All heavy atoms as an XYZ file, in Angstrom:
985
protein
N      90.484    158.089    171.124
C      90.499    156.648    171.265
C      89.493    156.244    172.332
O      89.363    156.913    173.347
C      91.892    156.177    171.654
C      91.956    154.697    171.943
S      93.600    154.032    172.231
C      94.002    154.723    173.803
N      88.824    155.160    172.103
C      87.913    154.608    173.088
C      88.720    153.734    174.047
O      89.010    152.577    173.765
C      86.828    153.802    172.389
C      85.972    154.630    171.458
C      84.959    153.766    170.753
C      84.151    154.596    169.785
N      83.221    153.787    169.021
N      89.064    154.314    175.176
C      89.951    153.643    176.124
C      89.358    152.333    176.621
O      90.076    151.332    176.759
C      90.262    154.576    177.310
O      90.811    155.791    176.797
C      91.240    153.951    178.262
N      88.072    152.313    176.884
C      87.418    151.099    177.367
C      87.536    149.980    176.325
O      87.884    148.851    176.672
C      85.954    151.400    177.683
C      85.189    150.250    178.264
C      83.807    150.713    178.681
C      82.790    149.662    178.362
N      81.434    150.072    178.664
N      87.258    150.298    175.054
C      87.396    149.300    173.986
C      88.829    148.788    173.912
O      89.063    147.580    173.797
C      87.018    149.900    172.627
C      85.544    150.043    172.442
O      84.821    150.351    173.380
N      85.084    149.851    171.226
N      89.782    149.730    173.923
C      91.193    149.376    173.831
C      91.579    148.400    174.934
O      92.211    147.370    174.676
C      92.042    150.655    173.900
C      93.467    150.440    174.315
C      94.351    149.754    173.495
C      93.919    150.919    175.530
C      95.677    149.561    173.883
C      95.230    150.734    175.924
C      96.108    150.043    175.105
N      91.216    148.695    176.173
C      91.618    147.858    177.296
C      90.931    146.503    177.305
O      91.584    145.461    177.442
C      91.361    148.588    178.615
C      92.268    149.780    178.895
C      91.813    150.522    180.145
C      93.716    149.331    179.029
N      89.616    146.497    177.132
C      88.884    145.226    177.201
C      89.251    144.332    176.017
O      89.512    143.138    176.193
C      87.366    145.471    177.298
C      87.056    146.122    178.658
C      86.589    144.167    177.127
C      85.634    146.554    178.843
N      89.284    144.892    174.809
C      89.656    144.098    173.639
C      91.109    143.637    173.741
O      91.440    142.509    173.362
C      89.441    144.907    172.362
N      91.987    144.499    174.254
C      93.391    144.130    174.418
C      93.589    143.002    175.417
O      94.383    142.087    175.186
N      92.860    143.061    176.516
C      92.940    141.985    177.508
C      92.394    140.683    176.921
O      92.995    139.615    177.095
C      92.208    142.391    178.805
C      92.989    143.516    179.502
C      92.020    141.198    179.733
C      92.238    144.203    180.631
N      91.274    140.762    176.203
C      90.724    139.565    175.551
C      91.720    138.993    174.541
O      91.920    137.774    174.467
C      89.399    139.898    174.865
N      92.361    139.870    173.769
C      93.365    139.426    172.813
C      94.575    138.812    173.494
O      95.128    137.812    173.026
N      94.984    139.388    174.618
C      96.113    138.844    175.377
C      95.814    137.461    175.939
O      96.669    136.566    175.891
N      94.613    137.285    176.444
C      94.211    135.967    176.958
C      94.153    134.962    175.813
O      94.613    133.820    175.947
C      92.876    136.066    177.718
C      93.081    136.863    179.011
C      92.298    134.683    178.009
C      91.800    137.262    179.726
N      93.601    135.379    174.671
C      93.565    134.497    173.501
C      94.978    134.122    173.068
O      95.251    132.955    172.738
C      92.814    135.175    172.353
N      95.900    135.077    173.080
C      97.291    134.824    172.708
C      97.912    133.794    173.651
O      98.576    132.847    173.218
C      98.083    136.132    172.731
C      99.491    136.008    172.173
O      99.802    135.006    171.502
O     100.283    136.941    172.391
N      97.704    133.956    174.939
C      98.252    133.027    175.929
C      97.724    131.615    175.699
O      98.495    130.650    175.675
C      97.903    133.521    177.337
C      98.521    132.704    178.430
C      99.856    132.881    178.774
C      97.772    131.780    179.132
C     100.432    132.132    179.802
C      98.331    131.036    180.147
C      99.664    131.207    180.492
N      96.418    131.486    175.515
C      95.813    130.165    175.313
C      96.251    129.538    173.990
O      96.511    128.329    173.922
C      94.286    130.270    175.394
C      93.739    130.654    176.771
C      92.228    130.884    176.705
C      94.092    129.612    177.814
N      96.342    130.360    172.941
C      96.802    129.838    171.651
C      98.265    129.428    171.713
O      98.656    128.425    171.096
C      96.586    130.876    170.549
C      95.143    131.111    170.142
C      95.029    132.368    169.287
C      94.596    129.901    169.397
N      99.087    130.182    172.434
C     100.488    129.804    172.615
C     100.609    128.467    173.324
O     101.420    127.611    172.947
N      99.801    128.271    174.341
C      99.780    127.001    175.060
C      99.368    125.871    174.115
O      99.983    124.809    174.094
C      98.828    127.101    176.255
C      98.511    125.793    176.904
C      99.342    125.026    177.671
C      97.271    125.095    176.828
N      98.685    123.896    178.075
C      97.409    123.913    177.575
C      96.049    125.358    176.204
C      96.373    122.985    177.713
C      95.024    124.452    176.345
C      95.192    123.274    177.103
N      98.334    126.114    173.284
C      97.865    125.095    172.351
C      98.931    124.766    171.304
O      99.281    123.604    171.104
C      96.578    125.562    171.652
C      96.054    124.649    170.542
C      95.624    123.303    171.107
C      94.902    125.324    169.815
N      99.459    125.797    170.633
C     100.410    125.564    169.548
C     101.775    125.099    170.050
O     102.309    124.109    169.561
C     100.572    126.821    168.688
C      99.466    127.007    167.690
C      98.382    127.818    167.972
C      99.510    126.371    166.464
C      97.363    127.988    167.066
C      98.495    126.533    165.541
C      97.413    127.348    165.835
N     102.354    125.857    170.990
C     103.723    125.569    171.420
C     103.804    124.561    172.566
O     104.805    123.872    172.709
C     104.442    126.863    171.811
C     104.588    127.807    170.647
C     103.816    128.958    170.553
C     105.487    127.534    169.623
C     103.948    129.825    169.475
C     105.622    128.391    168.536
C     104.845    129.532    168.473
O     104.969    130.375    167.399
N     102.745    124.467    173.358
C     102.761    123.565    174.501
C     102.125    122.218    174.256
O     102.350    121.278    175.022
N     101.329    122.101    173.172
C     100.659    120.823    172.894
C     100.975    120.339    171.471
O     101.575    119.285    171.288
C      99.133    120.932    173.100
C      98.826    121.195    174.580
C      98.432    119.662    172.635
C      97.365    121.396    174.893
N     100.568    121.107    170.467
C     100.684    120.638    169.087
C     102.127    120.497    168.606
O     102.460    119.542    167.903
C      99.907    121.567    168.141
C      98.403    121.654    168.374
C      97.781    122.685    167.447
C      97.754    120.292    168.176
N     102.982    121.448    168.964
C     104.372    121.433    168.496
C     105.360    121.345    169.654
O     106.468    121.873    169.573
C     104.648    122.692    167.651
C     103.833    122.754    166.399
C     102.694    123.546    166.325
C     104.196    122.007    165.288
C     101.940    123.598    165.168
C     103.442    122.052    164.120
C     102.311    122.849    164.063
N     104.987    120.633    170.703
C     105.819    120.563    171.908
C     107.181    119.941    171.628
O     108.182    120.298    172.230
C     105.088    119.829    173.050
C     105.825    120.042    174.377
C     104.900    118.355    172.720
C     105.041    119.655    175.597
N     107.247    118.996    170.701
C     108.517    118.343    170.393
C     109.337    119.096    169.361
O     110.472    118.725    169.079
C     108.270    116.914    169.903
C     107.640    116.038    170.976
O     107.937    116.260    172.166
O     106.845    115.143    170.630
N     108.781    120.152    168.786
C     109.448    120.902    167.722
C     110.176    122.127    168.245
O     111.275    122.433    167.785
C     108.411    121.335    166.666
O     107.678    120.176    166.245
C     109.078    121.966    165.466
N     109.564    122.830    169.194
C     110.133    124.081    169.712
C     110.684    123.878    171.112
O     110.118    123.124    171.905
C     109.065    125.181    169.734
C     108.644    125.624    168.372
C     107.522    125.077    167.757
C     109.375    126.577    167.676
C     107.138    125.469    166.492
C     109.004    126.982    166.407
C     107.885    126.427    165.808
N     111.786    124.584    171.438
C     112.324    124.484    172.807
C     111.291    124.984    173.814
O     110.583    125.954    173.560
C     113.560    125.389    172.785
C     113.627    126.021    171.445
C     112.524    125.495    170.599
N     111.216    124.301    174.935
C     110.244    124.653    175.965
C     110.899    125.508    177.053
O     112.058    125.302    177.392
C     109.658    123.378    176.595
C     108.887    122.519    175.607
C     107.715    123.248    175.006
O     106.827    123.704    175.708
N     107.699    123.372    173.688
N     110.142    126.471    177.592
C     110.688    127.301    178.673
C     110.799    126.495    179.962
O     110.193    125.432    180.101
C     109.651    128.417    178.817
C     108.377    127.810    178.343
C     108.768    126.834    177.260
N     111.563    127.013    180.891
C     111.645    126.396    182.211
C     110.279    126.449    182.870
O     109.532    127.406    182.697
C     112.645    127.149    183.081
C     114.068    127.091    182.603
C     114.984    127.919    183.494
O     114.604    128.227    184.646
O     116.068    128.248    183.022
N     109.973    125.427    183.630
C     108.695    125.387    184.342
C     108.813    126.148    185.655
O     109.389    125.660    186.606
C     108.290    123.936    184.614
C     107.921    123.148    183.381
C     106.590    123.567    182.785
O     105.681    123.985    183.530
O     106.475    123.484    181.552
N     108.294    127.364    185.666
C     108.242    128.118    186.922
C     107.106    129.119    186.829
O     106.684    129.505    185.736
C     109.561    128.843    187.192
O     109.706    129.965    186.365
N     106.630    129.536    187.975
C     105.540    130.508    187.983
C     106.015    131.856    187.454
O     105.252    132.580    186.820
C     104.950    130.653    189.385
O     105.943    131.043    190.297
N     107.289    132.184    187.680
C     107.828    133.448    187.164
C     107.874    133.434    185.630
O     107.514    134.418    184.988
C     109.217    133.693    187.736
C     109.797    135.026    187.312
C     111.154    135.284    187.937
O     111.180    135.699    189.113
O     112.164    135.054    187.248
N     108.303    132.318    185.062
C     108.343    132.185    183.603
C     106.947    132.354    183.018
O     106.762    133.092    182.046
C     108.918    130.808    183.203
O     110.233    130.688    183.724
C     108.943    130.641    181.698
N     105.969    131.681    183.598
C     104.600    131.765    183.082
C     104.038    133.178    183.251
O     103.290    133.654    182.396
C     103.691    130.737    183.767
C     104.069    129.296    183.469
S     104.432    128.926    181.729
C     102.879    129.111    180.965
N     104.405    133.853    184.320
C     103.947    135.233    184.530
C     104.503    136.145    183.438
O     103.768    136.972    182.882
C     104.363    135.738    185.905
N     105.778    135.972    183.101
C     106.377    136.801    182.055
C     105.794    136.467    180.683
O     105.594    137.360    179.859
C     107.895    136.675    182.046
C     108.563    137.445    183.151
C     109.499    136.839    183.961
C     108.250    138.779    183.385
C     110.122    137.542    184.980
C     108.858    139.496    184.405
C     109.799    138.872    185.202
N     105.513    135.194    180.432
C     104.873    134.814    179.170
C     103.495    135.459    179.091
O     103.109    136.019    178.054
C     104.801    133.281    179.018
C     106.205    132.712    178.781
C     103.849    132.881    177.889
C     106.293    131.196    178.814
N     102.733    135.401    180.192
C     101.407    136.019    180.198
C     101.500    137.528    179.983
O     100.710    138.101    179.218
C     100.656    135.714    181.499
C      99.282    136.305    181.514
C      98.264    135.735    180.769
C      99.004    137.454    182.231
C      96.997    136.296    180.743
C      97.747    138.024    182.217
C      96.731    137.436    181.469
N     102.454    138.179    180.634
C     102.608    139.629    180.449
C     102.988    139.962    179.006
O     102.518    140.963    178.455
C     103.650    140.181    181.423
C     103.214    140.237    182.882
C     104.393    140.621    183.772
C     102.050    141.199    183.063
N     103.814    139.128    178.378
C     104.143    139.329    176.972
C     102.924    139.182    176.090
O     102.709    139.979    175.161
N     102.092    138.184    176.366
C     100.856    137.986    175.598
C      99.897    139.156    175.798
O      99.272    139.628    174.842
C     100.184    136.675    176.013
S     101.100    135.204    175.540
N      99.780    139.617    177.033
C      98.919    140.758    177.327
C      99.412    142.008    176.595
O      98.610    142.752    176.013
C      98.868    141.001    178.835
C      97.903    142.063    179.325
C      96.475    141.711    178.957
C      98.034    142.213    180.832
N     100.704    142.221    176.584
C     101.286    143.358    175.871
C     100.977    143.283    174.383
O     100.608    144.284    173.757
C     102.808    143.411    176.095
O     103.056    143.523    177.495
C     103.442    144.580    175.372
N     101.104    142.095    173.801
C     100.813    141.930    172.378
C      99.333    142.181    172.099
O      98.981    142.825    171.105
C     101.242    140.548    171.885
C     101.127    140.388    170.401
C     101.955    141.104    169.552
C     100.199    139.527    169.848
C     101.862    140.976    168.175
C     100.097    139.384    168.474
C     100.931    140.113    167.639
N      98.450    141.679    172.964
C      97.016    141.927    172.795
C      96.695    143.410    172.839
O      95.915    143.918    172.031
N      97.326    144.122    173.755
C      97.112    145.573    173.848
C      97.691    146.296    172.632
O      97.107    147.268    172.146
C      97.719    146.122    175.140
C      96.997    145.705    176.421
C      97.825    146.047    177.648
C      95.609    146.323    176.499
N      98.818    145.824    172.113
C      99.427    146.406    170.914
C      98.480    146.302    169.714
O      98.201    147.288    169.036
C     100.758    145.704    170.625
C     101.372    146.041    169.300
C     101.868    147.310    169.041
C     101.479    145.076    168.310
C     102.441    147.622    167.811
C     102.061    145.371    167.087
C     102.535    146.640    166.836
N      97.953    145.110    169.477
C      97.028    144.917    168.358
C      95.748    145.700    168.592
O      95.211    146.341    167.671
C      96.741    143.412    168.133
C      95.681    143.199    167.058
C      98.029    142.665    167.754
N      95.251    145.702    169.810
C      94.048    146.457    170.129
C      94.247    147.949    169.892
O      93.342    148.636    169.395
C      93.642    146.210    171.586
O      92.470    146.911    171.908
N      95.413    148.457    170.227
C      95.697    149.873    169.986
C      95.624    150.198    168.492
O      95.016    151.189    168.095
C      97.073    150.241    170.542
C      97.391    151.714    170.413
C      96.924    152.612    171.362
C      98.112    152.202    169.332
C      97.192    153.974    171.246
C      98.376    153.559    169.211
C      97.921    154.435    170.162
O      98.168    155.778    170.041
N      96.228    149.357    167.684
C      96.177    149.560    166.231
C      94.731    149.546    165.749
O      94.313    150.410    164.974
C      97.002    148.481    165.501
C      98.494    148.657    165.795
C      96.744    148.517    163.989
C      99.359    147.496    165.334
N      93.963    148.579    166.221
C      92.578    148.430    165.762
C      91.686    149.580    166.213
O      90.833    150.032    165.452
C      91.991    147.114    166.270
C      92.462    145.878    165.545
C      93.636    145.864    164.791
C      91.751    144.694    165.629
C      94.070    144.719    164.155
C      92.172    143.551    164.988
C      93.329    143.565    164.251
O      93.748    142.435    163.617
N      91.851    150.043    167.457
C      90.951    151.082    167.961
C      91.416    152.484    167.603
O      90.585    153.350    167.336
C      90.779    150.984    169.490
O      92.049    151.072    170.127
C      90.095    149.704    169.896
N      92.719    152.714    167.594
C      93.232    154.068    167.383
C      93.380    154.411    165.902
O      93.061    155.514    165.496
C      94.584    154.220    168.080
C      95.220    155.593    167.932
C      94.442    156.694    168.627
O      93.650    156.433    169.514
N      94.642    157.924    168.211
N      93.885    153.493    165.105
C      94.226    153.820    163.725
C      93.302    153.205    162.683
O      93.026    153.812    161.663
C      95.658    153.383    163.417
C      96.695    154.113    164.204
C      96.629    155.416    164.634
C      97.928    153.602    164.668
N      97.770    155.740    165.326
C      98.585    154.643    165.362
C      98.564    152.380    164.564
C      99.826    154.477    165.941
C      99.802    152.219    165.144
C     100.418    153.263    165.819
N      92.857    151.975    162.911
C      92.169    151.261    161.838
C      90.659    151.142    162.026
O      89.967    150.770    161.093
C      92.773    149.865    161.691
N      90.156    151.424    163.205
C      88.729    151.298    163.510
C      88.180    149.931    163.072
O      87.135    149.830    162.432
C      87.903    152.429    162.873
C      88.064    153.779    163.534
C      89.383    154.459    163.197
O      89.784    154.472    162.042
N      90.052    155.000    164.188
N      88.882    148.879    163.410
C      88.462    147.520    163.062
C      87.498    147.025    164.125
O      87.812    147.026    165.316
C      89.684    146.596    162.931
C      90.505    147.019    161.713
C      89.261    145.137    162.823
C      91.801    146.279    161.533
N      86.316    146.607    163.683
C      85.292    146.185    164.644
C      84.514    144.952    164.189
O      83.384    144.746    164.598
C      84.325    147.344    164.914
O      83.714    147.760    163.725
N      85.132    144.136    163.336
C      84.521    142.861    162.960
C      85.577    141.763    163.055
O      86.780    142.021    162.916
C      83.957    142.873    161.524
O      85.039    142.995    160.592
C      82.951    143.995    161.321
N      85.111    140.538    163.256
C      86.034    139.410    163.361
C      86.764    139.174    162.042
O      87.970    138.902    162.036
C      85.279    138.156    163.795
N      86.058    139.305    160.921
C      86.670    139.055    159.618
C      87.785    140.040    159.292
O      88.887    139.643    158.893
N      87.510    141.319    159.472
C      88.524    142.338    159.213
C      89.657    142.217    160.225
O      90.829    142.387    159.875
C      87.904    143.744    159.275
O      86.789    143.788    158.388
C      88.894    144.806    158.863
N      89.315    141.894    161.466
C      90.333    141.702    162.490
C      91.255    140.538    162.157
O      92.468    140.619    162.357
N      90.685    139.457    161.632
C      91.496    138.298    161.258
C      92.435    138.623    160.099
O      93.608    138.238    160.116
C      90.597    137.121    160.901
N      91.916    139.332    159.102
C      92.758    139.694    157.949
C      93.915    140.592    158.368
O      95.068    140.354    158.002
C      91.920    140.397    156.877
C      90.968    139.481    156.154
C      90.108    140.272    155.178
C      88.970    139.420    154.656
N      88.040    140.194    153.831
N      93.613    141.627    159.145
C      94.664    142.526    159.610
C      95.617    141.790    160.539
O      96.838    141.985    160.485
C      94.054    143.737    160.316
N      95.081    140.915    161.381
C      95.909    140.139    162.293
C      96.872    139.226    161.553
O      98.032    139.073    161.956
N      96.418    138.611    160.468
C      97.297    137.736    159.681
C      98.476    138.524    159.119
O      99.623    138.049    159.138
C      96.511    137.061    158.566
N      98.217    139.720    158.657
C      99.306    140.550    158.106
C     100.262    140.976    159.215
O     101.490    140.916    159.065
C      98.724    141.756    157.344
C      97.999    141.269    156.101
C      99.815    142.752    156.976
C      97.144    142.299    155.416
N      99.707    141.400    160.355
C     100.556    141.766    161.492
C     101.385    140.553    161.922
O     102.591    140.661    162.167
C      99.707    142.308    162.660
C      99.084    143.660    162.289
C     100.540    142.428    163.939
C      98.020    144.137    163.265
N     100.752    139.396    162.005
C     101.451    138.169    162.392
C     102.564    137.803    161.428
O     103.623    137.322    161.843
N     102.336    138.017    160.147
C     103.374    137.737    159.148
C     104.602    138.596    159.397
O     105.730    138.090    159.468
C     102.834    137.969    157.733
C     103.862    137.838    156.610
C     104.361    136.404    156.491
C     103.267    138.318    155.292
N     104.400    139.893    159.554
C     105.537    140.785    159.744
C     106.228    140.577    161.090
O     107.467    140.588    161.165
C     105.129    142.245    159.549
C     104.939    142.599    158.107
C     103.674    142.845    157.598
C     106.030    142.667    157.243
C     103.495    143.156    156.263
C     105.853    142.983    155.902
C     104.588    143.225    155.409
N     105.456    140.372    162.144
C     106.056    140.109    163.462
C     106.822    138.783    163.419
O     107.935    138.677    163.944
C     104.979    140.089    164.571
C     104.345    141.464    164.744
C     105.538    139.557    165.889
C     105.220    142.495    165.410
N     106.228    137.764    162.805
C     106.889    136.464    162.707
C     108.179    136.534    161.904
O     109.194    135.950    162.289
N     108.154    137.243    160.788
C     109.372    137.401    159.993
C     110.435    138.168    160.769
O     111.604    137.764    160.811
C     109.059    138.111    158.671
C     108.295    137.291    157.632
C     107.846    138.194    156.487
C     109.135    136.133    157.127
N     110.034    139.260    161.372
C     110.960    140.079    162.175
C     111.647    139.227    163.238
O     112.874    139.188    163.342
C     110.176    141.241    162.808
C     110.844    141.879    163.987
C     111.877    142.777    163.813
C     110.425    141.588    165.275
C     112.498    143.371    164.905
C     111.029    142.174    166.370
C     112.069    143.072    166.181
N     110.855    138.537    164.026
C     111.377    137.755    165.136
C     112.276    136.623    164.640
O     113.362    136.385    165.191
C     110.199    137.203    165.954
C     110.604    136.304    167.082
C     111.143    136.827    168.252
C     110.448    134.924    166.983
C     111.519    136.001    169.296
C     110.820    134.093    168.021
C     111.357    134.630    169.170
O     111.733    133.811    170.197
N     111.847    135.919    163.608
C     112.596    134.753    163.157
C     113.848    135.099    162.367
O     114.818    134.340    162.397
C     111.676    133.804    162.393
C     110.846    132.995    163.354
O     111.347    132.077    163.979
N     109.582    133.380    163.518
N     113.872    136.223    161.674
C     115.121    136.644    161.035
C     116.200    136.887    162.097
O     117.354    136.495    161.936
C     114.922    137.894    160.181
C     114.270    137.623    158.854
C     113.382    138.541    158.311
C     114.533    136.471    158.138
C     112.782    138.314    157.083
C     113.935    136.217    156.911
C     113.055    137.146    156.384
N     115.812    137.524    163.195
C     116.773    137.751    164.266
C     117.163    136.435    164.937
O     118.331    136.238    165.290
C     116.246    138.761    165.285
C     116.427    140.169    164.838
C     115.388    140.875    164.261
C     117.661    140.799    164.973
C     115.564    142.177    163.824
C     117.844    142.108    164.540
C     116.793    142.796    163.965
N     116.214    135.521    165.121
C     116.541    134.215    165.684
C     117.520    133.459    164.800
O     118.459    132.828    165.297
C     115.280    133.370    165.880
C     114.722    133.489    167.272
O     115.375    133.970    168.180
N     113.490    133.051    167.432
N     117.315    133.502    163.489
C     118.227    132.828    162.565
C     119.632    133.425    162.655
O     120.632    132.710    162.547
C     117.701    132.908    161.134
C     116.541    131.981    160.804
C     115.887    132.376    159.483
C     117.009    130.531    160.754
N     119.711    134.714    162.846
C     121.012    135.377    162.929
C     121.718    135.100    164.257
O     122.953    135.014    164.284
C     120.840    136.887    162.754
N     120.981    134.944    165.328
C     121.577    134.881    166.664
C     121.719    133.474    167.248
O     122.532    133.274    168.145
C     120.748    135.712    167.646
C     120.605    137.143    167.251
S     122.188    137.954    167.386
C     121.701    139.637    167.239
N     120.928    132.513    166.794
C     120.913    131.184    167.400
C     121.219    130.126    166.350
O     120.423    129.917    165.424
C     119.558    130.898    168.050
C     119.176    131.906    169.079
N     119.741    131.954    170.327
C     118.281    132.928    169.044
C     119.224    132.950    171.021
N     118.332    133.558    170.261
N     122.308    129.439    166.506
C     122.729    128.454    165.509
C     121.820    127.231    165.468
O     121.772    126.540    164.447
C     124.173    128.023    165.776
O     124.273    127.450    167.059
N     121.086    126.948    166.542
C     120.208    125.771    166.549
C     118.890    126.003    165.811
O     118.141    125.066    165.570
C     119.936    125.296    167.987
C     119.102    126.232    168.824
C     119.911    127.319    169.536
O     121.123    127.422    169.340
O     119.289    128.081    170.294
N     118.597    127.230    165.444
C     117.367    127.543    164.702
C     117.619    127.281    163.215
O     118.572    127.793    162.639
C     116.942    129.014    164.907
C     116.771    129.328    166.392
C     115.679    129.332    164.127
C     115.659    128.596    167.081
N     116.757    126.470    162.633
C     116.880    126.163    161.200
C     115.895    127.008    160.405
O     114.927    127.548    160.969
C     116.591    124.680    160.932
O     115.215    124.409    161.271
C     117.515    123.778    161.742
N     116.117    127.078    159.123
C     115.200    127.811    158.244
C     113.806    127.180    158.271
O     112.797    127.883    158.265
C     115.760    127.848    156.819
C     115.062    128.764    155.833
C     115.039    130.198    156.339
C     115.764    128.692    154.480
N     113.742    125.862    158.331
C     112.450    125.164    158.376
C     111.690    125.490    159.661
O     110.485    125.714    159.641
C     112.653    123.643    158.251
C     113.164    123.196    156.915
C     114.685    123.377    156.746
O     115.415    123.624    157.752
O     115.141    123.294    155.591
N     112.410    125.507    160.784
C     111.785    125.836    162.059
C     111.289    127.283    162.062
O     110.189    127.575    162.534
C     112.769    125.611    163.205
C     112.218    125.734    164.623
C     111.158    124.679    164.879
C     113.343    125.609    165.630
N     112.095    128.182    161.503
C     111.697    129.589    161.415
C     110.465    129.750    160.538
O     109.540    130.492    160.869
C     112.856    130.437    160.888
N     110.423    129.044    159.409
C     109.264    129.133    158.512
C     108.004    128.611    159.201
O     106.919    129.201    159.073
C     109.539    128.358    157.226
N     108.129    127.512    159.933
C     106.989    126.979    160.685
C     106.505    127.997    161.712
O     105.299    128.217    161.864
C     107.365    125.663    161.371
C     106.305    125.036    162.275
C     105.034    124.711    161.489
C     106.867    123.805    162.960
N     107.445    128.628    162.407
C     107.075    129.619    163.412
C     106.383    130.825    162.786
O     105.438    131.365    163.363
C     108.302    130.053    164.208
C     107.930    130.860    165.432
O     107.044    130.418    166.191
O     108.525    131.929    165.632
N     106.825    131.240    161.606
C     106.142    132.347    160.911
C     104.708    131.939    160.591
O     103.766    132.717    160.798
C     106.912    132.772    159.638
C     106.070    133.726    158.793
C     108.237    133.425    160.004
N     104.519    130.719    160.103
C     103.163    130.235    159.806
C     102.285    130.217    161.041
O     101.117    130.635    161.006
N     102.829    129.741    162.147
C     102.081    129.728    163.406
C     101.756    131.151    163.840
O     100.629    131.428    164.294
C     102.865    128.967    164.498
C     102.945    127.485    164.160
C     102.227    129.176    165.866
C     103.893    126.692    165.040
N     102.691    132.072    163.682
C     102.454    133.480    164.041
C     101.309    134.074    163.227
O     100.480    134.816    163.764
C     103.716    134.308    163.818
O     104.736    133.916    164.689
N     101.258    133.746    161.939
C     100.177    134.246    161.084
C      98.831    133.726    161.582
O      97.873    134.494    161.750
C     100.414    133.859    159.605
C      99.177    134.130    158.762
C     101.629    134.594    159.041
N      98.745    132.426    161.835
C      97.480    131.826    162.274
C      97.072    132.367    163.646
O      95.913    132.771    163.844
C      97.583    130.282    162.300
C      96.359    129.659    162.950
C      97.780    129.741    160.896
N      98.011    132.380    164.591
C      97.680    132.859    165.931
C      97.237    134.314    165.919
O      96.233    134.671    166.552
C      98.884    132.698    166.866
C      99.091    131.298    167.371
S     100.503    131.118    168.494
C     100.142    132.316    169.766
N      97.966    135.166    165.199
C      97.625    136.586    165.208
C      96.336    136.848    164.441
O      95.600    137.781    164.777
C      98.792    137.440    164.685
O      99.989    137.040    165.356
C      98.567    138.915    164.957
N      96.030    136.024    163.458
C      94.730    136.153    162.783
C      93.596    135.867    163.769
O      92.600    136.601    163.816
C      94.657    135.204    161.585
N      93.760    134.835    164.589
C      92.727    134.508    165.581
C      92.660    135.595    166.655
O      91.565    136.028    167.048
C      92.990    133.117    166.195
C      92.877    132.037    165.115
C      92.018    132.846    167.342
C      93.375    130.666    165.542
N      93.808    136.048    167.121
C      93.853    137.133    168.117
C      93.186    138.380    167.542
O      92.391    139.044    168.219
C      95.309    137.422    168.529
C      95.889    136.233    169.284
C      95.412    138.699    169.353
C      97.404    136.228    169.354
N      93.486    138.699    166.287
C      92.874    139.854    165.624
C      91.371    139.715    165.502
O      90.626    140.685    165.673
N      90.913    138.486    165.212
C      89.462    138.254    165.119
C      88.802    138.477    166.469
O      87.726    139.096    166.553
C      89.191    136.837    164.618
N      89.429    138.004    167.540
C      88.884    138.198    168.890
C      88.810    139.686    169.212
O      87.776    140.187    169.683
C      89.743    137.444    169.940
C      89.384    137.881    171.359
C      89.588    135.946    169.780
N      89.885    140.413    168.946
C      89.912    141.844    169.253
C      88.888    142.590    168.412
O      88.151    143.443    168.918
C      91.337    142.406    169.066
C      92.258    141.821    170.142
C      91.343    143.939    169.116
C      93.730    142.110    169.938
N      88.799    142.280    167.130
C      87.805    142.917    166.266
C      86.392    142.642    166.730
O      85.536    143.526    166.759
N      86.121    141.397    167.105
C      84.800    141.008    167.580
C      84.437    141.748    168.865
O      83.327    142.287    168.990
C      84.761    139.498    167.820
C      83.422    138.908    168.242
C      82.409    139.043    167.112
C      83.597    137.454    168.621
N      85.372    141.820    169.810
C      85.117    142.532    171.068
C      84.883    144.018    170.792
O      83.964    144.624    171.351
C      86.261    142.308    172.080
C      86.106    143.216    173.290
C      86.317    140.853    172.517
N      85.701    144.611    169.909
C      85.487    146.024    169.551
C      84.092    146.231    168.987
O      83.414    147.203    169.316
C      86.527    146.486    168.536
C      87.788    146.964    169.174
O      87.809    147.323    170.342
N      88.859    147.005    168.410
N      83.664    145.338    168.100
C      82.344    145.461    167.485
C      81.214    145.313    168.485
O      80.195    146.012    168.404
N      81.373    144.437    169.453
C      80.327    144.219    170.462
C      80.205    145.406    171.411
O      79.157    145.620    172.009
C      80.621    142.958    171.277
C      80.574    141.684    170.484
C      79.162    141.329    170.119
C      79.134    139.993    169.390
N      77.838    139.693    168.837
N      81.268    146.183    171.549
C      81.260    147.295    172.505
C      80.801    148.610    171.881
O      80.682    149.604    172.578
C      82.643    147.455    173.125
C      83.037    146.264    173.964
S      84.628    146.432    174.708
C      84.360    147.837    175.746
N      80.558    148.634    170.587
C      80.126    149.895    169.931
C      78.650    150.118    170.081
O      77.859    149.316    170.315
C      80.504    149.883    168.467
C      81.989    150.016    168.279
C      82.405    150.119    166.829
O      81.581    149.822    165.937
O      83.548    150.487    166.576
């Protein structure tokens, strides 16, 4: 594995995830999804979660799939986003009575779009570093 590619692309993907989360959940759909408490600790944990996800996708791209273009990264990211979104929202539907099927479906769609963009960023960074 190219450790440098994995780390730099993963960090770029994590930053993209954080910014896209802010755009989608903090601006575009602010009235649709519950908002976290406003604290620096909350934002730090959200950022660490985004960074972890960026590194996860980067690991898949660099270690197993050798994805190094934005287009291929976006396609693979959309599929990853679909499965992660379904996984997460099925459990949310089972555990939280305030979550509706419509809200879960919207969140899956957002997950697909966000992860496609994150995947494109990671693929592009991988390609630039080769």
